[in-house]
C-alpha positions in Angstrom: 0.0 0.0 0.0 2.9 2.4 0.9 4.6 1.7 -2.4 1.4 2.3 -4.2 1.0 5.7 -2.6 4.5 6.6 -3.6 3.9 5.6 -7.2 0.7 7.6 -7.2 2.6 10.6 -5.9 5.3 10.3 -8.5 2.7 10.0 -11.2 0.9 13.1 -9.9 4.2 15.1 -9.8 5.0 13.8 -13.3 1.6 14.9 -14.6 2.1 18.3 -13.0 5.5 18.7 -14.5 4.2 17.6 -17.9 1.3 20.1 -17.6 3.6 22.9 -16.7 6.0 22.0 -19.6 3.0 21.9 -22.0 1.8 25.2 -20.7 5.3 26.7 -21.2 5.6 25.2 -24.7 2.2 26.7 -25.7 2.6 30.0 -23.9 6.1 30.7 -25.0 6.5 28.9 -28.3 3.2 28.3 -29.9 0.7 30.8 -28.7 0.0 33.7 -31.1 2.0 36.8 -29.9 1.3 39.6 -32.4 -0.3 42.9 -31.3 -0.8 44.6 -34.7 -4.1 44.7 -36.6 -2.7 44.6 -40.2 -2.1 41.3 -41.9 1.7 41.9 -42.0 4.3 44.0 -40.3 7.9 44.6 -41.5 11.1 44.9 -39.6 14.5 45.9 -41.1 17.5 44.5 -39.2 20.7 46.4 -40.1 24.0 44.8 -40.7 25.9 44.2 -37.4 22.7 44.8 -35.4 22.5 43.4 -31.8 19.6 41.8 -30.1 18.6 45.0 -28.3 18.1 46.7 -31.7 16.0 43.8 -33.0 14.0 43.8 -29.7 13.3 47.5 -30.0 11.6 46.9 -33.4 9.7 43.9 -32.2 8.4 45.2 -28.9 5.6 47.4 -30.4 4.5 44.5 -32.5 4.2 41.8 -29.8 1.8 41.2 -27.0 4.4 39.8 -24.6 8.1 40.7 -25.3 9.3 38.9 -22.2 8.1 35.5 -23.5 9.7 36.3 -26.8 13.0 37.1 -25.0 12.8 33.7 -23.2 12.5 31.8 -26.3 15.0 33.9 -28.2 17.6 33.0 -25.6 16.6 29.4 -25.5 17.0 29.1 -29.3 20.2 31.2 -29.2 18.9 33.8 -31.5 20.1 36.6 -29.3 23.7 35.8 -30.4 22.9 35.0 -34.0 21.3 38.0 -35.5 20.7 38.0 -39.3 20.4 41.3 -41.2 17.6 41.8 -43.7 14.0 42.7 -44.3 11.5 40.4 -42.7 7.8 40.0 -42.7 5.9 39.2 -39.5 2.4 38.0 -40.1 -0.5 38.5 -37.8 -1.1 35.6 -35.5 2.5 34.3 -35.6 3.9 32.6 -32.5 7.2 33.4 -31.0 8.6 30.3 -32.6 7.3 31.3 -36.0 8.8 34.8 -35.6 12.2 33.6 -34.6 12.3 31.1 -37.5 11.3 33.9 -39.8 13.8 36.5 -38.8 16.5 33.9 -38.7 16.2 32.6 -42.2 13.5 34.3 -44.4 15.1 37.6 -45.6 12.7 39.0 -48.2 13.9 40.9 -51.3 12.6 44.3 -52.3 12.2 45.9 -55.7 14.7 48.8 -56.2 13.6 51.2 -59.0 15.3 54.2 -60.5 14.7 56.2 -63.7 17.2 58.3 -65.7 19.5 60.2 -63.3 21.8 63.0 -64.5 24.8 62.1 -62.2 26.2 59.3 -60.1 25.5 61.4 -57.0 21.8 61.6 -57.8 21.6 57.9 -58.6 23.3 57.1 -55.4 20.8 59.2 -53.5 17.9 57.6 -55.2 19.2 54.1 -54.3 20.2 55.0 -50.8 16.5 55.7 -49.8 15.6 52.1 -50.9 18.4 49.9 -49.4 20.6 49.9 -46.3 23.7 51.2 -48.1 24.1 55.0 -47.7 24.8 57.4 -50.6 28.4 58.0 -49.7 29.3 54.3 -49.8 27.4 53.9 -53.1 29.2 56.8 -54.7 32.6 55.3 -53.6 31.6 51.9 -55.0 30.2 53.3 -58.3 33.3 55.4 -58.9 35.9 53.0 -57.8 38.7 53.3 -60.4 39.8 49.7 -60.2 36.3 48.4 -60.7 35.7 50.8 -63.6 39.0 50.0 -65.4 38.5 46.3 -65.0 35.1 46.5 -66.6 36.0 49.0 -69.4 34.3 52.0 -67.9 35.5 55.4 -66.9 34.1 58.0 -64.5 32.6 59.7 -67.5 30.8 56.5 -68.7 30.1 54.9 -65.3 26.5 56.2 -65.2 25.7 54.3 -68.4 26.1 51.0 -66.5 22.9 51.7 -64.5 20.0 50.9 -66.9 16.8 52.5 -65.6 14.4 49.8 -64.5 13.3 48.0 -61.3 15.4 45.2 -59.8 15.0 42.7 -57.1 17.7 42.9 -54.4 17.9 42.3 -50.7 17.5 45.4 -48.5 20.8 44.8 -46.7 22.7 44.6 -50.0 26.0 46.4 -49.7 27.1 49.2 -52.0 29.6 46.9 -53.7 27.1 44.1 -54.1 24.6 46.5 -55.6 27.1 47.8 -58.0 28.2 44.3 -59.0 24.6 43.3 -59.6 24.0 46.3 -61.9 27.1 45.2 -63.9 25.5 41.8 -64.4 22.2 43.5 -65.4 24.1 45.7 -67.9 25.9 42.6 -69.4 22.5 40.8 -69.6 21.0 43.8 -71.4 23.8 44.2 -73.8 23.6 40.7 -75.2 24.9 39.7 -78.6 21.7 40.7 -80.4 21.7 44.3 -79.0 25.4 44.7 -79.6 24.9 43.7 -83.2 22.1 46.3 -83.6 24.4 48.9 -82.1 27.2 48.0 -84.5 24.8 48.3 -87.5 24.3 51.9 -86.4 28.1 52.3 -86.1 27.7 52.9 -82.3 29.2 51.3 -79.3 27.0 50.4 -76.2 28.5 53.5 -74.5 27.5 55.7 -77.4 24.0 54.3 -77.5 23.6 55.0 -73.8 24.9 58.5 -74.2 22.6 59.2 -77.1 19.7 57.6 -75.2 20.3 60.0 -72.3 20.3 63.0 -74.7 17.0 61.9 -76.3 15.5 61.4 -72.8 16.7 64.9 -71.7 15.2 66.3 -74.9 11.8 64.9 -74.2 10.3 62.8 -71.4 7.4 61.8 -73.7 7.9 58.2 -74.8 5.9 58.8 -77.9 8.3 61.5 -79.1 11.5 59.8 -78.3 11.8 57.5 -81.4 11.4 60.5 -83.7 14.0 62.5 -81.8 16.4 59.5 -81.8 15.9 59.2 -85.6 16.8 62.8 -86.1 20.1 62.4 -84.2 20.9 59.2 -85.8 20.5 60.7 -89.3 22.8 63.6 -88.3 25.4 61.1 -87.2 25.1 59.2 -90.5 26.0 62.3 -92.5 28.6 63.5 -90.1 26.6 66.4 -89.0 27.0 67.8 -85.4 24.1 66.7 -83.1 23.3 70.3 -82.2 21.6 68.9 -79.1 20.7 71.4 -76.4 20.7 68.6 -73.7 24.4 68.2 -74.1 24.8 71.7 -72.6 22.6 70.7 -69.7 24.6 67.5 -69.1 27.8 69.6 -69.1 26.2 71.8 -66.4 25.2 68.7 -64.4 28.9 68.0 -63.9 29.6 71.4 -62.3 29.9 71.3 -58.5 27.8 74.4 -58.4 24.8 72.8 -60.2 21.8 72.3 -58.0 19.7 70.6 -59.1 13.6 56.3 -76.0 16.6 55.1 -77.8 17.2 51.9 -75.6 13.6 50.7 -76.3 14.7 50.1 -79.9 17.2 47.6 -78.7 
């Protein structure tokens, strides 16, 4: 009888421990812990961020930050932060959130139109990704990179073909520049290079002429006609007599404030 009581007591304690463990698992790991009303919320974790920075972004989004802390320490996330852009969905548990911000960095679409200078392009990109404009300018004008890829500081801007591109938010300045080189090479495939050659133009010359046409008129419907006029002038050895070239010269001044590619 005595042994039976002991066994019953052990069983009761075991059940209590199991119940507490189940409660802990549900409350800390599996219970929904989001406090926002939208379907999704975004957090942007900078490169070299620490857990305190991540926690500061998460705290307004969670019902119970302490339980999140407990699980983050248990899963060793606090010492293994991953930079990037992450999507937290309404109703996620702490376990879901940690798994998301540990491995599900979501890309963004970076877009830019025609920019008159590298500085303006860098500023346009810097408001969309983590890299700042200074680091982008340095990467875009790096002399070793330019010479290795047959560009100069005068032609460097032509490498950046206006469009929208998928990149990660935490892409570095150098990685962004390298991606744009790949996009440039993809654009200037054998077919497009052959079309340029038929016009007695190099890719750099096509890009330059395209920028002049765009500066002449922002109306897409007018650009083919303008491009045709300039191409005809080039064929007969006539000066372009293009007003936009004066503006582009002005853009290069430190005191300055402020079509054709579709045929290929």
